[in-house]
C-alpha positions as CSV (number, residue, x, y, z in Angstrom):
1,M,-3.4,46.7,-21.2
2,T,-5.1,43.8,-19.4
3,A,-8.8,43.6,-18.4
4,D,-8.0,44.8,-14.8
5,G,-6.4,48.0,-16.1
6,T,-2.8,47.0,-15.6
7,T,-0.1,46.8,-18.2
8,G,0.7,43.2,-17.4
9,R,4.2,44.2,-16.1
10,T,5.3,43.4,-12.6
11,R,5.6,46.0,-9.9
12,R,9.4,45.8,-10.2
13,D,9.2,46.1,-14.1
14,R,7.1,49.2,-13.8
15,Y,9.5,50.7,-11.3
16,E,12.6,49.9,-13.4
17,H,11.0,51.3,-16.5
18,G,10.0,54.5,-14.6
19,M,13.5,54.9,-13.3
20,E,14.9,54.6,-16.8
21,V,12.6,57.3,-18.0
22,L,13.3,59.4,-14.9
23,R,17.1,59.2,-15.5
24,Q,16.6,60.2,-19.2
25,I,14.6,63.3,-18.3
26,D,15.6,64.4,-14.8
27,G,19.0,62.8,-14.6
28,E,20.8,62.9,-11.2
29,A,18.4,65.5,-9.8
30,G,15.4,63.1,-10.1
31,E,17.3,60.1,-8.8
32,R,18.2,62.2,-5.7
33,V,14.5,62.8,-5.0
34,V,13.6,59.2,-5.3
35,N,16.6,58.2,-3.1
36,A,15.8,60.8,-0.5
37,L,12.3,59.4,-0.1
38,A,13.3,55.7,0.0
39,D,13.9,55.5,3.7
40,V,10.9,57.6,4.8
41,S,8.3,56.7,2.2
42,P,9.5,53.9,-0.1
43,E,6.0,53.7,-1.6
44,M,6.1,57.4,-2.6
45,A,9.5,56.8,-4.2
46,H,8.1,53.8,-6.0
47,Q,5.1,55.7,-7.3
48,I,7.1,58.7,-8.5
49,A,9.2,56.3,-10.6
50,A,6.6,53.7,-11.6
51,W,3.5,55.9,-12.1
52,G,4.9,59.4,-12.6
53,F,7.6,58.6,-15.0
54,G,6.8,55.0,-16.2
55,E,3.2,55.8,-16.9
56,I,2.7,59.5,-17.3
57,Y,6.0,60.9,-18.6
58,S,6.4,58.1,-21.0
59,R,3.1,58.8,-22.8
60,P,3.8,59.7,-26.4
61,A,1.3,62.5,-27.0
62,L,3.5,65.2,-25.6
63,P,7.2,65.4,-26.2
64,P,9.5,65.7,-23.1
65,R,10.3,69.4,-23.7
66,D,6.6,70.2,-23.8
67,R,5.9,68.2,-20.6
68,Q,8.6,70.2,-18.9
69,L,7.1,73.5,-20.0
70,V,3.7,72.4,-18.6
71,T,5.4,71.1,-15.4
72,L,7.3,74.4,-14.8
73,G,4.1,76.4,-15.3
74,M,2.1,74.3,-12.9
75,L,4.8,74.2,-10.2
76,T,5.1,78.0,-10.5
77,A,1.4,78.4,-10.2
78,L,1.3,76.2,-7.1
79,G,4.0,78.1,-5.4
80,G,6.1,76.7,-2.6
81,C,7.5,74.1,-4.9
82,E,10.9,75.6,-5.5
83,P,12.8,72.3,-4.8
84,Q,10.7,70.6,-7.5
85,V,11.1,73.6,-9.8
86,E,14.9,73.1,-9.5
87,V,14.6,69.4,-10.4
88,H,12.4,70.3,-13.4
89,V,14.7,73.1,-14.6
90,H,17.4,70.5,-14.7
91,A,15.0,68.3,-16.7
92,A,14.0,71.1,-19.0
93,L,17.6,71.7,-19.9
94,N,18.2,67.9,-20.3
95,V,15.4,67.6,-22.8
96,G,16.4,70.6,-25.0
97,L,14.8,73.7,-23.6
98,T,17.2,76.7,-23.6
99,L,17.8,79.0,-20.7
100,E,16.0,81.8,-22.5
101,Q,12.9,79.6,-23.1
102,I,12.8,78.6,-19.4
103,V,13.2,82.2,-18.3
104,E,10.5,83.3,-20.8
105,A,8.1,80.6,-19.6
106,L,8.6,81.8,-15.9
107,L,8.1,85.4,-17.0
108,H,4.9,84.4,-18.8
109,A,3.7,82.7,-15.6
110,A,3.8,86.0,-13.8
111,A,0.8,87.2,-15.8
112,Y,-1.3,84.2,-14.7
113,C,-0.1,83.4,-11.2
114,G,1.5,86.6,-10.0
115,F,5.0,88.0,-9.5
116,P,5.8,86.4,-6.1
117,K,5.4,82.9,-7.5
118,A,7.1,83.7,-10.7
119,I,10.0,85.4,-8.9
120,N,10.4,82.4,-6.6
121,A,10.5,80.0,-9.5
122,T,12.9,82.2,-11.4
123,L,15.3,82.3,-8.5
124,A,15.0,78.5,-8.3
125,A,15.9,78.3,-12.0
126,K,18.8,80.7,-11.3
127,R,20.2,78.3,-8.7
128,V,20.2,75.5,-11.3
129,F,21.8,77.8,-14.0
130,A,24.5,78.7,-11.5
131,E,25.1,75.1,-10.5
132,R,25.6,74.2,-14.2
133,G,27.8,77.3,-14.8
134,L,25.3,78.9,-17.2
135,L,25.1,82.4,-15.7
136,P,24.7,85.1,-16.6
137,V,21.6,84.8,-18.8
138,H,21.0,87.8,-21.0
139,G,17.6,88.5,-22.5
140,D,15.9,91.6,-23.9
């Protein structure tokens, strides 16, 4: 890191690195989000890639699967983030979480953020599972 707090990489380098990390974790779902923002808020699209994925998601202290569990919990707690829940359920599956682990994490969230938010997140996850041909999911 340089004295001014930057990594010494150019803005373009940070974006390209972030997009590489985003593709590895979120795949097409993440690229669709960035592309959808490009014509209305290119700076937000840039920051999602360069900062969100290039700087935050690529930090080594938490493995990608753990980051996705944290992200799903926070999005569930926030509520009203179902499109983002869908993107991150795709990501969770991409980084090795199982359907059962995702469902269990969303059930666990009900105890802390309430049933309405947990139900909405679970239904968002169900849409992803259906899209991927992974239904039905059987638990206990």
